[in-house]
Structures are given as structure tokens and as C-alpha cells.
C-alpha positions in Angstrom: -5.6 -2.9 -82.7 -3.5 -2.0 -79.9 -2.0 -4.7 -77.8 -3.0 -4.5 -74.2 -0.1 -4.7 -71.9 -0.4 -5.5 -68.3 2.2 -4.5 -65.8 2.6 -6.9 -63.0 4.6 -5.6 -60.1 7.8 -7.4 -59.5 7.7 -9.6 -56.5 9.1 -7.9 -53.5 10.6 -9.8 -50.7 9.3 -8.5 -47.4 11.8 -9.1 -44.6 10.9 -8.0 -41.1 13.6 -6.0 -39.5 15.2 -7.7 -36.5 13.2 -7.0 -33.4 14.7 -4.8 -30.8 14.9 -6.5 -27.5 11.8 -6.0 -25.4 12.5 -3.5 -22.6 10.7 -5.8 -20.2 12.0 -9.1 -21.5 15.6 -8.6 -20.4 14.8 -7.8 -16.7 11.8 -10.1 -16.6 13.4 -12.6 -14.3 15.0 -9.9 -12.2 11.7 -8.0 -11.9 9.8 -11.1 -10.9 12.0 -11.8 -8.0 14.3 -9.1 -6.6 12.4 -6.0 -7.7 9.0 -7.5 -7.0 10.1 -8.4 -3.4 11.6 -4.9 -3.0 8.4 -3.2 -4.0 6.3 -5.6 -1.9 8.4 -5.0 1.2 8.4 -1.3 0.7 4.6 -1.2 0.3 4.2 -3.4 3.3 6.3 -1.1 5.4 4.2 1.9 4.3 0.9 0.2 5.2 2.4 -1.0 8.5 3.4 2.5 9.5 -0.1 3.8 8.5 -2.2 1.0 10.2 -0.2 0.1 13.3 -1.8 3.1 15.0 -5.1 1.2 15.3 -3.6 -1.5 17.5 -2.7 1.1 20.1 -5.8 3.3 19.7 -7.0 2.6 23.3 -3.7 3.7 24.8 -3.4 6.7 22.4 -6.9 7.8 23.3 -6.1 8.0 26.9 -2.8 9.8 26.4 -3.9 12.3 23.8 -7.6 12.7 24.3 -8.2 12.5 28.0 -11.9 12.4 28.9 -14.1 11.3 31.8 -15.6 8.7 29.6 -13.4 6.0 28.1 -15.6 5.7 25.0 -15.1 9.4 24.2 -11.3 8.9 24.3 -11.5 5.9 22.1 -13.9 7.6 19.7 -11.5 10.6 19.3 -8.5 8.2 18.9 -10.4 6.2 16.2 -11.5 9.5 14.6 -7.8 10.4 14.4 -7.2 7.1 12.7 -10.0 7.9 10.2 -8.5 11.3 9.4 -5.8 9.4 7.6 -8.4 8.0 5.3 -9.7 11.4 4.5 -6.3 12.3 3.1 -5.8 9.2 1.1 -7.9 10.2 -2.0 -6.1 13.5 -2.1 -2.7 11.8 -1.8 -3.6 9.4 -4.5 -4.5 12.2 -6.9 -1.5 14.5 -6.1 1.1 11.8 -5.8 -0.4 9.8 -8.6 0.0 12.8 -10.9 3.6 13.2 -9.7 4.2 9.5 -10.5 2.8 10.0 -14.1 5.0 13.1 -14.6 8.3 11.9 -13.0 8.1 8.1 -12.9 7.1 5.4 -10.4 10.5 5.1 -8.8 10.8 8.8 -8.0 7.2 8.9 -6.7 7.7 5.8 -4.4 10.9 7.3 -3.0 9.2 10.6 -2.3 6.2 8.8 -0.7 8.5 6.9 1.6 10.1 10.1 2.7 6.7 11.7 3.5 5.6 8.7 5.4 8.8 8.8 7.4 8.0 12.4 8.5 4.5 11.4 9.4 5.7 8.5 11.5 8.2 10.6 13.2 5.6 13.1 14.3 3.4 10.3 15.8 6.3 8.5 17.4 7.7 11.5 19.2 4.5 13.5 19.8 4.2 14.8 23.4 1.2 13.5 25.3 -1.7 15.8 26.5 -0.2 15.9 30.0 3.1 17.2 28.6 1.9 19.7 26.0 -1.8 20.2 26.4 -3.8 20.9 23.2 -0.6 20.9 21.2 -0.3 17.1 21.7 -3.4 16.1 19.6 -2.6 18.8 17.0 0.8 17.2 16.4 -0.7 13.7 16.4 -3.4 14.6 13.9 -0.9 16.4 11.7 1.2 13.3 11.6 -1.8 11.1 10.7 -2.8 13.5 7.9 0.7 13.2 6.4 0.6 9.4 6.8 -2.7 9.2 5.1 -1.6 11.5 2.3 1.5 9.3 1.6 -0.4 6.0 2.0 -2.9 7.2 -0.7 -0.1 7.7 -3.1 1.7 4.5 -2.2 -1.0 2.2 -3.2 -1.4 3.6 -6.7 2.3 4.0 -7.4 3.3 0.6 -6.2 0.4 -1.1 -8.0 1.3 0.7 -11.2 4.9 -0.3 -10.9 3.9 -3.9 -10.5 1.6 -3.8 -13.5 4.2 -2.2 -15.7 7.1 -4.4 -14.6 6.5 -7.3 -17.0 4.2 -8.8 -19.6 0.4 -8.9 -19.4 0.4 -12.7 -19.0 1.6 -12.4 -15.4 0.2 -8.9 -14.5 -2.5 -10.3 -12.1 0.1 -12.3 -10.2 2.4 -9.3 -9.8 -0.3 -7.0 -8.6 -1.7 -9.5 -6.1 1.6 -9.1 -4.2 0.5 -5.6 -3.3 -2.5 -6.9 -1.4 -0.3 -9.6 0.1 2.0 -7.0 1.5 -1.0 -5.4 3.3 -1.7 -8.8 4.9 1.9 -8.9 6.0 1.7 -5.4 7.5 -1.4 -6.4 9.5 0.4 -9.5 10.8 3.4 -7.5 11.8 1.3 -4.8 13.6 -0.7 -7.5 15.5 2.5 -9.3 16.4 3.9 -6.1 17.8 0.8 -5.5 19.9 0.7 -9.0 21.2 4.4 -9.0 22.0 4.5 -5.7 23.8 1.3 -6.4 25.8 2.7 -9.7 26.9 6.2 -8.6 27.9 5.6 -5.1 29.2 3.5 -3.9 32.1 0.6 -1.6 31.6 2.6 1.3 33.1 5.4 0.7 30.6 3.0 0.4 27.7 1.4 3.8 28.6 4.8 5.3 29.4 6.9 4.4 26.3 5.9 1.0 25.0 3.2 2.3 22.5 5.9 4.3 20.7 8.1 1.2 20.0 6.2 0.1 16.8 6.4 3.5 15.3 10.1 3.9 16.1 10.8 0.5 14.7 9.0 1.4 11.5 11.0 4.6 11.4 14.3 2.8 11.9 13.6 0.6 8.9 12.8 3.5 6.6 16.4 4.1 5.4 16.6 0.5 4.2 13.4 1.0 2.3 14.7 4.2 0.7 17.9 2.4 -0.4 15.9 -0.5 -1.9 13.6 1.8 -3.8 16.5 3.8 -5.3 17.8 0.6 -6.9 14.5 -0.2 -8.6 14.3 0.0 -12.4 11.9 2.6 -13.8 8.9 1.2 -15.6 7.2 4.3 -16.8 8.3 6.8 -19.4 6.6 10.1 -20.1 6.0 11.1 -23.7 6.0 14.7 -24.7 2.4 14.4 -25.9 1.2 13.4 -22.4 3.6 15.4 -20.3 1.1 18.2 -19.8 -2.0 16.1 -19.7 -4.3 15.9 -16.6 -4.3 12.2 -15.7 -7.2 12.5 -13.2 -9.4 14.2 -15.8 -8.4 11.7 -18.5 -9.2 8.8 -16.1 -12.6 10.2 -15.4 -13.5 10.9 -19.0 -12.1 7.7 -20.6 -12.2 5.1 -17.9 -15.0 6.2 -15.7 -16.8 2.8 -15.7 -13.6 0.8 -14.9 -12.8 3.3 -12.1 -16.2 3.0 -10.4 -16.2 -0.8 -10.8 -12.8 -0.9 -9.2 -13.9 1.2 -6.3 -16.9 -1.0 -5.7 -14.8 -4.2 -5.9 -12.5 -3.0 -3.1 -15.0 -1.4 -0.8 -16.4 -4.6 0.8 -13.1 -6.3 1.3 -11.3 -3.3 2.6 -14.1 -2.4 5.1 -14.2 -6.0 6.4 -10.4 -6.1 6.6 -10.1 -3.0 8.7 -13.0 -3.8 11.0 -11.9 -7.4 11.8 -8.2 -6.9 12.1 -7.7 -3.2 13.1 -10.8 -2.2 15.0 -11.5 -5.5 16.9 -8.7 -5.1 19.5 -10.1 -1.7 20.6 -13.7 -3.1 20.7 -12.7 -6.2 22.6 -10.9 -4.2 25.3 -13.3 -1.2 25.7 -16.7 -2.9 25.1 -16.1 -6.5 25.9 -13.6 -5.8 28.7 -11.3 -8.5 27.5 -7.5 -8.4 28.3 -5.5 -6.5 25.7 -3.2 -9.5 25.1 -6.2 -11.6 24.2 -7.5 -9.0 21.7 -4.0 -8.8 20.1 -3.8 -12.6 19.7 -7.2 -12.7 18.0 -6.1 -10.0 15.6 -2.8 -11.9 15.1 -4.7 -15.1 14.2 -7.0 -13.2 11.8 -4.0 -11.5 10.2 -2.3 -14.8 9.7 -5.3 -16.3 8.0 -5.6 -13.2 5.8 -2.0 -13.4 4.8 -2.3 -17.1 3.9 -5.4 -16.5 1.8 -3.8 -13.6 0.0 -0.6 -15.5 -0.5 -2.3 -18.3 -2.5 -3.0 -16.2 -5.6 0.2 -14.2 -5.2 2.7 -16.9 -4.4 1.3 -20.1 -6.0 1.9 -19.0 -9.6 5.5 -18.2 -8.8 6.1 -21.5 -7.1 4.2 -23.4 -9.8 4.4 -22.0 -13.3 1.5 -24.3 -14.5 -0.8 -22.6 -12.0 0.3 -19.2 -13.3 -0.8 -20.1 -16.8 -4.1 -21.7 -15.9 -5.3 -19.6 -12.9 -4.5 -16.2 -14.5 -5.5 -16.9 -18.1 -8.9 -15.2 -17.4 -7.8 -12.1 -15.6 -10.3 -9.3 -15.3 -10.3 -6.8 -18.1 -9.9 -4.1 -15.4 -6.3 -5.1 -15.1 -5.6 -4.7 -18.9 
């Protein structure tokens, strides 16, 4: 009889190799303060340059779209504001693709340069009395470029904020993007209120309406410098270098995409109607003083900023709130 022999494997000691330092763990503190503020300020500047137009739409309507009926001038001016929104989806696709190919930092720097060109065209556009039909053409071209760059800004800045740290604080970081939009609305309303208070109507129509655009243009070099100092959060792998991100998004994340759009439609529409359209409505339809309409928008923008700051700023001020309030973040952000 043969003796059965069993071979038991010798015990092997499994030792995990030392973990390489997390690429996000080292700059986590830096990202959550300096870089986060830098991206937030840059995004707010972009939105300010895009949206400040609405606070002066009544004046712009008279200067660039002269008509016997004030409502026609206002309608054309507001339509020019809306033209920017037509370009935003295209900008998000084109510039979002660029951000996926070349990185968030490069994309946000390019976007700021495009916005600068659009603001310059609006700020220094000749009026209808000075250049005839060329005036609204230059104005609309500037608005198209602004809308194109603003469409890319939202996605690139939000992606950077999402990728700049761990998932546990992702919702907090992304909320600063919306907070910057509230700050942009506040700054635009403050500019309108201040200029209407200190300048005469003749000065406002002559040169005062250009001041907010020139101010935004003057700050652009600072924004460009800040963005060039940002760390890159996105790396492109060879396997995905030639992929079509828009097509991939639609095929693999269609449900999340549609839900995200539906989530933002209501708040965005209400935000723009109350803060950006109300000044023009109050002046043209309710025949209220321009200064009063600006102060109403300023109050609304202040309240909006405070409401938006609570989820964005409280977890940074109070770490306990960060762990408790953001423990159940929406799966859409993962």
C-alpha cells in the first residue's frame, strides 16, 4: 500500500508594499485653501464678466438698438444677452473636450483669455450713432464669445474642484463654484447701484455703462496669473487620449446627465429672472428709478450669496459639519 503524502504549502508572509504617497494627500491643505480660493475667484470673475451685461441692458438697448418703442430696444438688448446662453452648450462641449485632452489648468487659462477678448469687444464697442449697424454686430460677436467661454468655464472649474481632493469633501469643494456665482451677482448689482447713484443719467449713457466691463477686463491679468499657478488635477492616459468624451458621457452616463440638467434648470432660471432681469423690468415696465432696481437686485444677490455660502463655507469653518452634513452626498457627484 502506498503511503499518501500530502503537500502543504509553506506559509508565506504577505507584506504589503509601502504605500506611495497619495497625489492628493500632500497638497490637500493647500488645495482646500489657496487653490480653492483661486479657482473660486477666477470662476466668479468669469461669471461677472458674462452676467454684468444684464444690469445695464436698458442703457445698452437704447445705445445699440435704437427704436421708437422702448420695449423693442429692451427686447433686442435682452435677446443679445440670451445669445450668450445659446453658445454656452457649444462652449461646454468644445472646451470641455479640450480640458479632457490637455488638462483643467490649461483649459481654464484658455477660457479666461477668450472671455477677456469677449469683454474687450463689449466694453469698447461703438454705439449705433457712432458706427451704425456695425455696432450691434460687434456687441453680439462679443456676447457670443463670452457665452462660449462661460460654457467651458463652469465645467472646467467644477471638474477641477471635484478632482482636487478626496471624495469625502467633494461636495463642499464643488459648492464653492455656485457660491462664486452668487458673489458675481453681488458685485454686478453693486456696480449698477454705485454707478446709478454717483453718476448722472447723461454720464451713464455716455461712458458709465462701460466701467463694469473695463473693470472686469483690468482684473483679468491677475486671474491669468493665479490660474497659471494652480496644480493640475487631471492626467490623460493613452487609452483615453483619443476618446470622444461627449459620446462617452451620453452612452454611459445619460441618466446622471439628464438628472443633473433637471436639477439645475429651476434654480438657474429663478436666479437669472430675479437678480438679472428684474432691474430692467422694474425700470421699463414699473417705471421705477434705476437706483431702486439696483438696490433690490443687490439685496437679492446678498441673500443668495449668504444662502449659498452656508453649505460651502460652514464645513470649512466647522469640520464637524463637514463630516455630518456631507456624509450623504448625492451619487451624482461620485
